[in-house]
N, CA, C and O atoms as a GROMACS GRO file, in nm:
protein
  328
    1UNK      N    1   0.093  -0.122   0.001
    1UNK     CA    2   0.017  -0.007   0.007
    1UNK      C    3   0.095   0.119  -0.006
    1UNK      O    4   0.187   0.130   0.074
    2UNK      N    5   0.078   0.210  -0.084
    2UNK     CA    6   0.153   0.307  -0.100
    2UNK      C    7   0.130   0.413   0.014
    2UNK      O    8   0.016   0.428   0.057
    3UNK      N    9   0.243   0.493   0.068
    3UNK     CA   10   0.219   0.593   0.182
    3UNK      C   11   0.170   0.719   0.115
    3UNK      O   12   0.208   0.749   0.002
    4UNK      N   13   0.091   0.787   0.180
    4UNK     CA   14   0.070   0.929   0.135
    4UNK      C   15   0.120   1.027   0.202
    4UNK      O   16   0.097   1.027   0.323
    5UNK      N   17   0.195   1.129   0.148
    5UNK     CA   18   0.271   1.241   0.216
    5UNK      C   19   0.169   1.372   0.221
    5UNK      O   20   0.108   1.406   0.120
    6UNK      N   21   0.157   1.435   0.335
    6UNK     CA   22   0.074   1.543   0.341
    6UNK      C   23   0.111   1.656   0.231
    6UNK      O   24   0.229   1.668   0.198
    7UNK      N   25   0.027   1.726   0.182
    7UNK     CA   26   0.065   1.835   0.089
    7UNK      C   27   0.121   1.938   0.164
    7UNK      O   28   0.083   1.947   0.281
    8UNK      N   29   0.207   2.019   0.121
    8UNK     CA   30   0.285   2.114   0.168
    8UNK      C   31   0.200   2.249   0.140
    8UNK      O   32   0.151   2.266   0.028
    9UNK      N   33   0.183   2.342   0.242
    9UNK     CA   34   0.104   2.462   0.204
    9UNK      C   35   0.179   2.591   0.194
    9UNK      O   36   0.135   2.692   0.139
   10UNK      N   37   0.318   2.576   0.261
   10UNK     CA   38   0.385   2.704   0.254
   10UNK      C   39   0.535   2.665   0.217
   10UNK      O   40   0.584   2.554   0.242
   11UNK      N   41   0.599   2.762   0.158
   11UNK     CA   42   0.761   2.747   0.172
   11UNK      C   43   0.795   2.897   0.166
   11UNK      O   44   0.734   2.984   0.105
   12UNK      N   45   0.914   2.910   0.249
   12UNK     CA   46   0.954   3.030   0.261
   12UNK      C   47   1.041   3.070   0.136
   12UNK      O   48   1.114   2.993   0.074
   13UNK      N   49   1.018   3.207   0.109
   13UNK     CA   50   1.065   3.257  -0.008
   13UNK      C   51   1.202   3.290   0.029
   13UNK      O   52   1.229   3.340   0.138
   14UNK      N   53   1.298   3.258  -0.071
   14UNK     CA   54   1.439   3.295  -0.066
   14UNK      C   55   1.464   3.420  -0.075
   14UNK      O   56   1.386   3.481  -0.147
   15UNK      N   57   1.561   3.493  -0.018
   15UNK     CA   58   1.612   3.634  -0.022
   15UNK      C   59   1.613   3.691  -0.182
   15UNK      O   60   1.588   3.804  -0.224
   16UNK      N   61   1.647   3.581  -0.246
   16UNK     CA   62   1.666   3.642  -0.405
   16UNK      C   63   1.537   3.645  -0.455
   16UNK      O   64   1.538   3.667  -0.576
   17UNK      N   65   1.429   3.630  -0.408
   17UNK     CA   66   1.299   3.640  -0.467
   17UNK      C   67   1.238   3.497  -0.533
   17UNK      O   68   1.133   3.503  -0.597
   18UNK      N   69   1.302   3.380  -0.515
   18UNK     CA   70   1.233   3.265  -0.555
   18UNK      C   71   1.096   3.241  -0.544
   18UNK      O   72   1.049   3.288  -0.440
   19UNK      N   73   1.020   3.188  -0.613
   19UNK     CA   74   0.875   3.201  -0.614
   19UNK      C   75   0.833   3.075  -0.503
   19UNK      O   76   0.894   2.968  -0.500
   20UNK      N   77   0.743   3.101  -0.432
   20UNK     CA   78   0.669   3.005  -0.343
   20UNK      C   79   0.611   2.909  -0.414
   20UNK      O   80   0.595   2.922  -0.536
   21UNK      N   81   0.568   2.792  -0.344
   21UNK     CA   82   0.481   2.681  -0.437
   21UNK      C   83   0.379   2.754  -0.516
   21UNK      O   84   0.337   2.867  -0.493
   22UNK      N   85   0.343   2.668  -0.618
   22UNK     CA   86   0.255   2.722  -0.726
   22UNK      C   87   0.132   2.747  -0.656
   22UNK      O   88   0.078   2.848  -0.702
   23UNK      N   89   0.064   2.691  -0.558
   23UNK     CA   90  -0.068   2.730  -0.493
   23UNK      C   91  -0.066   2.864  -0.427
   23UNK      O   92  -0.168   2.926  -0.397
   24UNK      N   93   0.054   2.905  -0.408
   24UNK     CA   94   0.050   3.030  -0.343
   24UNK      C   95   0.096   3.150  -0.438
   24UNK      O   96   0.114   3.265  -0.397
   25UNK      N   97   0.107   3.116  -0.542
   25UNK     CA   98   0.136   3.219  -0.665
   25UNK      C   99   0.033   3.294  -0.711
   25UNK      O  100  -0.076   3.237  -0.726
   26UNK      N  101   0.042   3.412  -0.738
   26UNK     CA  102  -0.077   3.504  -0.793
   26UNK      C  103  -0.041   3.483  -0.953
   26UNK      O  104   0.072   3.502  -0.998
   27UNK      N  105  -0.127   3.451  -1.012
   27UNK     CA  106  -0.130   3.439  -1.167
   27UNK      C  107  -0.194   3.566  -1.253
   27UNK      O  108  -0.302   3.614  -1.217
   28UNK      N  109  -0.144   3.602  -1.336
   28UNK     CA  110  -0.214   3.697  -1.414
   28UNK      C  111  -0.101   3.807  -1.455
   28UNK      O  112   0.011   3.802  -1.403
   29UNK      N  113  -0.130   3.891  -1.536
   29UNK     CA  114  -0.048   3.999  -1.619
   29UNK      C  115  -0.127   4.120  -1.605
   29UNK      O  116  -0.069   4.228  -1.620
   30UNK      N  117  -0.262   4.118  -1.577
   30UNK     CA  118  -0.335   4.255  -1.600
   30UNK      C  119  -0.271   4.353  -1.498
   30UNK      O  120  -0.190   4.322  -1.410
   31UNK      N  121  -0.326   4.486  -1.528
   31UNK     CA  122  -0.283   4.589  -1.448
   31UNK      C  123  -0.321   4.566  -1.317
   31UNK      O  124  -0.239   4.590  -1.229
   32UNK      N  125  -0.432   4.523  -1.286
   32UNK     CA  126  -0.511   4.492  -1.150
   32UNK      C  127  -0.415   4.398  -1.071
   32UNK      O  128  -0.379   4.428  -0.957
   33UNK      N  129  -0.370   4.274  -1.138
   33UNK     CA  130  -0.269   4.184  -1.062
   33UNK      C  131  -0.131   4.243  -1.042
   33UNK      O  132  -0.062   4.223  -0.942
   34UNK      N  133  -0.094   4.324  -1.153
   34UNK     CA  134   0.030   4.394  -1.104
   34UNK      C  135   0.032   4.479  -0.998
   34UNK      O  136   0.131   4.495  -0.927
   35UNK      N  137  -0.101   4.548  -0.980
   35UNK     CA  138  -0.127   4.635  -0.864
   35UNK      C  139  -0.117   4.571  -0.747
   35UNK      O  140  -0.048   4.616  -0.655
   36UNK      N  141  -0.180   4.467  -0.739
   36UNK     CA  142  -0.197   4.350  -0.610
   36UNK      C  143  -0.035   4.324  -0.565
   36UNK      O  144   0.012   4.347  -0.454
   37UNK      N  145   0.024   4.280  -0.665
   37UNK     CA  146   0.156   4.228  -0.641
   37UNK      C  147   0.258   4.352  -0.580
   37UNK      O  148   0.342   4.324  -0.496
   38UNK      N  149   0.244   4.480  -0.628
   38UNK     CA  150   0.329   4.588  -0.611
   38UNK      C  151   0.275   4.622  -0.455
   38UNK      O  152   0.364   4.652  -0.376
   39UNK      N  153   0.156   4.621  -0.411
   39UNK     CA  154   0.105   4.647  -0.282
   39UNK      C  155   0.171   4.541  -0.181
   39UNK      O  156   0.222   4.576  -0.075
   40UNK      N  157   0.164   4.416  -0.221
   40UNK     CA  158   0.215   4.327  -0.144
   40UNK      C  159   0.374   4.339  -0.115
   40UNK      O  160   0.424   4.306  -0.008
   41UNK      N  161   0.432   4.382  -0.203
   41UNK     CA  162   0.587   4.406  -0.202
   41UNK      C  163   0.598   4.522  -0.117
   41UNK      O  164   0.682   4.515  -0.027
   42UNK      N  165   0.539   4.613  -0.128
   42UNK     CA  166   0.534   4.754  -0.063
   42UNK      C  167   0.500   4.719   0.107
   42UNK      O  168   0.557   4.788   0.192
   43UNK      N  169   0.430   4.639   0.140
   43UNK     CA  170   0.369   4.595   0.268
   43UNK      C  171   0.431   4.513   0.326
   43UNK      O  172   0.438   4.525   0.448
   44UNK      N  173   0.497   4.400   0.259
   44UNK     CA  174   0.528   4.288   0.329
   44UNK      C  175   0.636   4.283   0.436
   44UNK      O  176   0.641   4.194   0.520
   45UNK      N  177   0.730   4.392   0.425
   45UNK     CA  178   0.826   4.432   0.534
   45UNK      C  179   0.808   4.531   0.625
   45UNK      O  180   0.889   4.569   0.710
   46UNK      N  181   0.691   4.573   0.603
   46UNK     CA  182   0.664   4.713   0.706
   46UNK      C  183   0.638   4.665   0.835
   46UNK      O  184   0.647   4.748   0.924
   47UNK      N  185   0.603   4.528   0.872
   47UNK     CA  186   0.576   4.505   1.001
   47UNK      C  187   0.424   4.531   1.049
   47UNK      O  188   0.379   4.492   1.156
   48UNK      N  189   0.352   4.605   0.951
   48UNK     CA  190   0.204   4.653   0.957
   48UNK      C  191   0.116   4.507   0.964
   48UNK      O  192   0.135   4.411   0.888
   49UNK      N  193   0.026   4.512   1.064
   49UNK     CA  194  -0.093   4.417   1.052
   49UNK      C  195  -0.173   4.475   0.931
   49UNK      O  196  -0.196   4.593   0.903
   50UNK      N  197  -0.214   4.349   0.858
   50UNK     CA  198  -0.267   4.376   0.728
   50UNK      C  199  -0.420   4.304   0.718
   50UNK      O  200  -0.432   4.183   0.733
   51UNK      N  201  -0.517   4.378   0.696
   51UNK     CA  202  -0.664   4.293   0.662
   51UNK      C  203  -0.687   4.315   0.514
   51UNK      O  204  -0.676   4.419   0.449
   52UNK      N  205  -0.724   4.185   0.474
   52UNK     CA  206  -0.729   4.178   0.335
   52UNK      C  207  -0.909   4.130   0.329
   52UNK      O  208  -0.947   4.026   0.383
   53UNK      N  209  -0.978   4.199   0.276
   53UNK     CA  210  -1.124   4.178   0.242
   53UNK      C  211  -1.152   4.167   0.089
   53UNK      O  212  -1.076   4.212   0.004
   54UNK      N  213  -1.261   4.108   0.064
   54UNK     CA  214  -1.313   4.082  -0.077
   54UNK      C  215  -1.430   3.998  -0.082
   54UNK      O  216  -1.492   3.968   0.021
   55UNK      N  217  -1.466   3.957  -0.202
   55UNK     CA  218  -1.582   3.873  -0.211
   55UNK      C  219  -1.529   3.735  -0.204
   55UNK      O  220  -1.408   3.715  -0.210
   56UNK      N  221  -1.614   3.642  -0.192
   56UNK     CA  222  -1.586   3.488  -0.192
   56UNK      C  223  -1.534   3.448  -0.337
   56UNK      O  224  -1.592   3.470  -0.443
   57UNK      N  225  -1.409   3.383  -0.318
   57UNK     CA  226  -1.343   3.331  -0.449
   57UNK      C  227  -1.243   3.432  -0.511
   57UNK      O  228  -1.188   3.406  -0.618
   58UNK      N  229  -1.220   3.543  -0.447
   58UNK     CA  230  -1.141   3.650  -0.534
   58UNK      C  231  -0.966   3.626  -0.512
   58UNK      O  232  -0.875   3.680  -0.575
   59UNK      N  233  -0.957   3.524  -0.396
   59UNK     CA  234  -0.806   3.516  -0.385
   59UNK      C  235  -0.735   3.562  -0.265
   59UNK      O  236  -0.613   3.567  -0.249
   60UNK      N  237  -0.823   3.594  -0.187
   60UNK     CA  238  -0.790   3.674  -0.042
   60UNK      C  239  -0.663   3.582   0.019
   60UNK      O  240  -0.554   3.632   0.044
   61UNK      N  241  -0.689   3.461   0.035
   61UNK     CA  242  -0.592   3.378   0.107
   61UNK      C  243  -0.474   3.376   0.021
   61UNK      O  244  -0.370   3.371   0.086
   62UNK      N  245  -0.458   3.378  -0.111
   62UNK     CA  246  -0.349   3.368  -0.175
   62UNK      C  247  -0.271   3.484  -0.167
   62UNK      O  248  -0.148   3.478  -0.170
   63UNK      N  249  -0.342   3.608  -0.156
   63UNK     CA  250  -0.274   3.742  -0.109
   63UNK      C  251  -0.196   3.737   0.008
   63UNK      O  252  -0.081   3.780   0.018
   64UNK      N  253  -0.279   3.670   0.120
   64UNK     CA  254  -0.236   3.687   0.247
   64UNK      C  255  -0.129   3.581   0.264
   64UNK      O  256  -0.045   3.619   0.346
   65UNK      N  257  -0.104   3.460   0.214
   65UNK     CA  258  -0.017   3.371   0.198
   65UNK      C  259   0.116   3.460   0.127
   65UNK      O  260   0.222   3.462   0.188
   66UNK      N  261   0.105   3.521   0.016
   66UNK     CA  262   0.207   3.597  -0.033
   66UNK      C  263   0.271   3.698   0.055
   66UNK      O  264   0.392   3.713   0.071
   67UNK      N  265   0.167   3.769   0.114
   67UNK     CA  266   0.231   3.869   0.215
   67UNK      C  267   0.317   3.803   0.315
   67UNK      O  268   0.429   3.849   0.336
   68UNK      N  269   0.275   3.703   0.376
   68UNK     CA  270   0.334   3.634   0.499
   68UNK      C  271   0.472   3.575   0.418
   68UNK      O  272   0.584   3.614   0.452
   69UNK      N  273   0.458   3.500   0.332
   69UNK     CA  274   0.592   3.446   0.242
   69UNK      C  275   0.686   3.545   0.237
   69UNK      O  276   0.800   3.515   0.272
   70UNK      N  277   0.658   3.677   0.195
   70UNK     CA  278   0.753   3.767   0.171
   70UNK      C  279   0.794   3.865   0.281
   70UNK      O  280   0.880   3.952   0.266
   71UNK      N  281   0.724   3.842   0.396
   71UNK     CA  282   0.759   3.936   0.513
   71UNK      C  283   0.860   3.870   0.612
   71UNK      O  284   0.888   3.750   0.622
   72UNK      N  285   0.909   3.977   0.683
   72UNK     CA  286   1.017   3.927   0.780
   72UNK      C  287   0.955   3.838   0.877
   72UNK      O  288   1.030   3.776   0.952
   73UNK      N  289   0.816   3.819   0.887
   73UNK     CA  290   0.762   3.716   0.976
   73UNK      C  291   0.752   3.565   0.950
   73UNK      O  292   0.693   3.484   1.021
   74UNK      N  293   0.818   3.541   0.837
   74UNK     CA  294   0.784   3.412   0.784
   74UNK      C  295   0.867   3.311   0.865
   74UNK      O  296   0.984   3.335   0.897
   75UNK      N  297   0.801   3.195   0.898
   75UNK     CA  298   0.842   3.125   1.011
   75UNK      C  299   0.798   3.140   1.153
   75UNK      O  300   0.820   3.058   1.241
   76UNK      N  301   0.729   3.263   1.167
   76UNK     CA  302   0.664   3.276   1.286
   76UNK      C  303   0.515   3.247   1.291
   76UNK      O  304   0.462   3.203   1.189
   77UNK      N  305   0.454   3.263   1.384
   77UNK     CA  306   0.297   3.211   1.391
   77UNK      C  307   0.227   3.306   1.283
   77UNK      O  308   0.245   3.427   1.266
   78UNK      N  309   0.152   3.230   1.223
   78UNK     CA  310   0.060   3.297   1.114
   78UNK      C  311  -0.093   3.256   1.126
   78UNK      O  312  -0.141   3.145   1.104
   79UNK      N  313  -0.158   3.373   1.169
   79UNK     CA  314  -0.294   3.367   1.231
   79UNK      C  315  -0.385   3.412   1.104
   79UNK      O  316  -0.370   3.525   1.057
   80UNK      N  317  -0.474   3.327   1.054
   80UNK     CA  318  -0.579   3.332   0.961
   80UNK      C  319  -0.714   3.363   1.024
   80UNK      O  320  -0.754   3.268   1.092
   81UNK      N  321  -0.793   3.467   1.022
   81UNK     CA  322  -0.915   3.492   1.086
   81UNK      C  323  -1.015   3.504   0.952
   81UNK      O  324  -0.991   3.575   0.854
   82UNK      N  325  -1.117   3.429   0.968
   82UNK     CA  326  -1.221   3.406   0.850
   82UNK      C  327  -1.338   3.472   0.918
   82UNK      O  328  -1.447   3.478   0.860
   0.00000   0.00000   0.00000
């Protein structure tokens, strides 16, 4: 019987900017997606608490994961509130 490995949900981003696992990647090249990436990069290392809101299914958790993975808090407790 094959053993099942648990799926990985997070991976720290290396200082050189390597991408996290694909499930945490923001996909797209539209101006709106570029704006979201820019805000993530601007906010990630500020130490500020961030609230992300939006409609169901718009990718809030992906944005939050990217913020966490690019922040100086990576590896520390990560609390999601729904």
